[in-house]
C-alpha positions as CSV (number, residue, x, y, z in Angstrom):
1,M,98.9,93.5,122.2
2,A,102.7,93.5,122.4
3,S,104.3,95.3,125.3
4,L,106.9,98.0,125.2
5,P,110.2,97.5,127.0
6,A,110.9,99.6,130.1
7,T,113.5,102.3,129.4
8,T,114.9,105.3,131.1
9,S,116.5,108.2,129.3
10,S,116.4,112.0,129.1
11,N,115.9,111.8,125.3
12,S,112.5,112.9,124.1
13,I,112.0,109.8,121.9
14,T,112.5,107.4,124.8
15,R,110.3,109.6,127.0
16,R,107.6,109.4,124.4
17,F,107.7,105.6,124.3
18,D,107.8,105.5,128.1
19,A,104.6,107.5,128.2
20,L,102.9,105.4,125.6
21,R,103.9,102.2,127.4
22,G,102.4,103.6,130.6
23,K,99.1,104.1,128.7
24,S,99.3,100.8,126.8
25,R,99.3,102.8,123.5
26,R,101.2,102.4,120.3
27,A,103.2,105.1,118.6
28,L,102.1,106.8,115.4
29,V,105.2,107.7,113.5
30,C,104.6,110.1,110.6
31,Y,107.0,110.8,107.7
32,V,106.9,113.9,105.5
33,T,109.5,115.5,103.3
34,A,111.0,118.9,104.4
35,G,110.1,121.7,102.0
36,H,107.3,119.8,100.2
37,P,105.3,121.1,98.5
38,D,106.8,124.4,99.7
39,V,108.4,125.8,102.9
40,D,105.2,127.4,104.3
41,R,103.0,124.4,103.6
42,S,105.7,122.2,105.0
43,L,105.7,124.1,108.2
44,A,101.9,124.0,108.4
45,T,102.1,120.2,107.7
46,L,104.3,119.6,110.7
47,H,101.9,121.4,112.9
48,A,99.0,119.4,111.4
49,L,100.8,116.1,112.1
50,E,101.3,117.2,115.8
51,Q,97.7,118.4,116.0
52,G,96.4,115.1,114.5
53,G,98.2,113.0,117.1
54,A,101.6,112.0,115.7
55,D,103.9,110.7,118.4
56,I,107.1,111.0,116.4
57,I,107.7,112.9,113.2
58,E,110.2,111.7,110.6
59,L,111.3,114.7,108.5
60,G,112.9,113.7,105.3
61,V,116.0,115.5,104.2
62,P,115.6,116.0,100.4
63,F,118.2,114.1,98.3
64,S,118.8,113.9,94.6
65,D,119.1,110.1,94.5
66,P,116.7,108.6,97.0
67,I,117.1,105.0,95.9
68,A,115.2,103.4,98.8
69,D,112.1,105.5,98.2
70,G,109.2,105.0,95.9
71,P,107.8,107.4,93.3
72,I,105.7,109.5,95.8
73,I,108.5,110.4,98.1
74,Q,111.0,110.7,95.2
75,A,108.8,113.3,93.6
76,S,108.4,115.2,96.9
77,S,112.1,115.2,97.4
78,Q,112.7,116.5,93.9
79,Q,110.1,119.2,94.3
80,A,111.7,120.3,97.6
81,L,115.2,120.5,96.0
82,E,113.8,122.6,93.2
83,N,112.3,124.9,95.8
84,G,115.8,125.4,97.2
85,M,115.5,123.2,100.3
86,T,118.9,122.4,101.9
87,Y,120.1,120.6,105.0
88,D,120.3,124.0,106.8
89,G,116.8,124.7,105.5
90,V,115.6,121.5,107.1
91,L,117.1,122.6,110.5
92,D,115.5,126.0,110.1
93,L,112.2,124.3,109.5
94,V,112.6,122.3,112.7
95,E,113.5,125.3,114.7
96,R,110.7,127.4,113.4
97,A,108.1,124.6,114.0
98,Q,108.8,124.5,117.8
99,L,107.2,121.1,118.0
100,K,106.5,119.2,121.2
101,T,106.6,116.0,119.1
102,P,110.0,114.4,118.8
103,V,111.5,114.9,115.3
104,V,113.8,112.3,113.6
105,L,115.7,113.5,110.6
106,F,115.3,110.9,107.9
107,S,118.2,111.1,105.4
108,Y,120.7,109.5,103.2
109,L,124.4,109.7,104.2
110,N,125.6,112.2,101.6
111,P,123.5,115.3,102.7
112,I,124.6,114.7,106.3
113,L,128.3,114.5,105.4
114,A,128.0,117.5,103.1
115,A,126.6,119.6,105.9
116,G,129.9,119.3,107.8
117,A,131.3,117.8,111.0
118,D,128.9,119.7,113.2
119,A,125.8,118.7,111.2
120,L,124.4,116.5,114.0
121,T,125.2,118.9,116.8
122,R,123.4,121.7,114.8
123,A,120.4,119.4,114.3
124,G,120.2,118.8,118.0
125,D,120.4,122.5,118.7
126,A,117.6,123.2,116.2
127,G,115.3,120.8,118.1
128,A,115.7,117.4,116.4
129,S,115.8,114.3,118.6
130,G,116.9,111.6,116.3
131,I,118.7,110.6,113.0
132,L,117.9,107.8,110.6
133,V,120.3,107.2,107.8
134,T,119.0,104.8,105.2
135,D,122.3,103.8,103.5
136,I,124.8,103.0,106.2
137,P,124.4,99.3,107.3
138,V,126.0,98.2,110.6
139,G,129.7,97.6,110.0
140,A,129.8,99.4,106.7
141,D,131.8,102.4,108.0
142,S,132.8,102.2,111.7
143,L,134.1,105.8,111.9
144,R,130.9,107.4,110.5
145,E,128.7,105.1,112.6
146,E,130.6,106.2,115.7
147,W,130.1,109.8,114.7
148,L,126.4,109.2,114.3
149,G,126.1,107.1,117.4
150,N,127.9,109.6,119.7
151,S,126.0,112.6,118.5
152,P,123.2,114.3,120.6
153,L,120.7,112.5,118.4
154,E,119.2,109.1,118.9
155,F,120.6,106.9,116.1
156,I,117.7,104.9,114.6
157,R,118.7,101.8,112.7
158,L,116.8,99.9,110.0
159,V,116.2,96.2,110.0
160,A,115.0,94.2,106.9
161,P,112.4,91.4,107.2
162,T,114.9,88.9,105.9
163,T,117.6,89.7,108.5
164,P,118.7,86.7,110.6
165,R,118.1,87.0,114.4
166,D,121.8,87.4,115.3
167,R,122.2,90.2,112.8
168,M,119.0,91.8,114.1
169,A,120.6,91.8,117.6
170,E,123.8,93.3,116.3
171,I,122.0,96.1,114.4
172,A,119.9,97.0,117.5
173,R,123.0,97.1,119.7
174,H,124.4,99.8,117.5
175,G,121.2,101.9,117.6
176,S,119.0,103.8,120.0
177,G,115.6,105.3,120.3
178,F,113.7,102.5,118.5
179,V,114.3,100.0,115.7
180,Y,112.7,100.7,112.3
181,L,111.5,97.3,110.9
182,I,110.9,97.4,107.1
183,S,107.7,95.5,106.6
184,R,108.6,94.2,103.1
185,L,111.5,94.2,100.6
186,G,111.6,97.0,98.0
187,V,111.1,100.7,98.1
188,T,108.7,102.9,100.1
189,G,105.2,103.4,98.7
190,V,101.5,102.8,99.2
191,Q,100.5,99.1,99.3
192,Q,97.1,97.3,99.6
193,D,98.2,94.6,102.1
194,T,100.8,94.0,104.7
195,A,103.1,90.9,104.6
196,T,101.5,87.8,106.2
197,S,104.9,87.0,107.7
198,L,105.1,90.3,109.5
199,P,103.9,89.1,113.0
200,D,106.6,86.4,113.0
201,T,109.3,88.9,111.9
202,I,108.3,91.2,114.7
203,R,108.5,88.4,117.2
204,R,111.9,87.4,116.0
205,L,113.2,91.0,116.3
206,R,111.6,91.4,119.7
207,S,113.6,88.4,120.9
208,A,116.8,90.2,119.8
209,T,116.3,93.7,121.3
210,T,114.6,95.6,124.1
211,L,114.2,98.7,122.0
212,P,110.7,99.6,120.8
213,I,109.9,98.3,117.3
214,C,108.3,100.5,114.7
215,V,107.1,99.1,111.4
216,G,107.1,101.0,108.1
217,F,107.1,100.7,104.3
218,G,103.8,100.3,102.6
219,I,101.5,101.1,105.5
220,S,99.0,103.7,104.2
221,T,95.5,103.1,105.6
222,P,93.9,103.2,109.1
223,A,93.0,99.5,108.7
224,Q,96.6,98.6,108.0
225,A,97.9,100.7,110.8
226,R,95.5,99.1,113.2
227,Q,96.6,95.6,112.0
228,V,100.3,96.4,112.5
229,A,99.7,98.0,115.9
230,E,98.5,94.7,117.2
231,H,102.1,93.4,117.1
232,A,104.5,96.4,116.9
233,D,105.2,99.2,119.3
234,G,104.8,101.8,116.6
235,V,103.5,102.2,113.1
236,V,105.3,104.4,110.4
237,V,103.2,106.0,107.7
238,G,105.0,107.9,104.9
239,S,104.0,107.9,101.3
240,A,100.3,108.3,102.1
241,L,101.0,111.4,104.2
242,V,103.3,112.8,101.6
243,R,100.6,112.4,99.0
244,A,98.1,114.1,101.3
245,A,100.6,116.9,101.9
246,A,100.6,117.6,98.2
247,E,96.8,117.9,98.3
248,S,96.4,120.2,101.4
249,V,97.2,120.7,105.0
250,D,93.6,119.7,105.9
251,A,94.1,116.4,104.1
252,V,97.2,115.7,106.3
253,L,95.3,116.5,109.4
254,K,92.3,114.3,108.4
255,L,94.6,111.3,107.6
256,T,96.7,111.7,110.7
257,R,93.6,111.7,112.9
258,S,92.1,108.7,111.2
259,L,95.4,106.8,111.7
260,R,95.5,107.9,115.3
261,E,92.0,106.7,115.9
262,A,92.6,103.4,114.2
263,I,95.8,102.6,116.2
264,D,94.1,103.6,119.5
265,G,91.0,101.6,118.7
């Protein structure tokens, strides 16, 4: 099993990885869309994720043009928007949930910018611990990257599997909390298999950073989660949980528990 790097920080994300490292465990990172399928169910879903054993919760900020997402998350985002979910509504959901599990806001850049200059500070005040912005590559906009990097939130960066090692190191240097490694090219969604090249990609990224490495995109079953956890510090599951959230809160709880058991096993 791959080992987690030693880190020290007052941030709840880093503390969570420190605790996991001390127990030789891997992180279960769970994504759901805020306000899907409705606000009350969304709140109950967050509690089910925590009860089921999620170590970090990625809470999607609904956006009208989620180009990196597959049909399941796109549909959930559209439904949340139709229900009136806004950025402030997402923060209200975080505040109401009062979770002990660290929450990372998962967003495109436009909703964050539209929320104003204090958007990140307000997110921290509401209880969020991190921010992941899908469409701002390192070097694309230095002023906005500085704004994101200097906020109270950990700034999670994305790395593609085709990224050269030197670029991986540069991306990781401009992020914090953990690095989100995309397991394959394309959009999010449920897949039957993980890429055979993934272990080599993880090793390449691990040689470029001391941050924990969490792998996502296409991981949907306990068997896949267990396989990825053999190499990564964390496993991200999104579309499968969003699909379960559309079914029932109990379905979310059942899937989360099965993923937790598989990773720990």
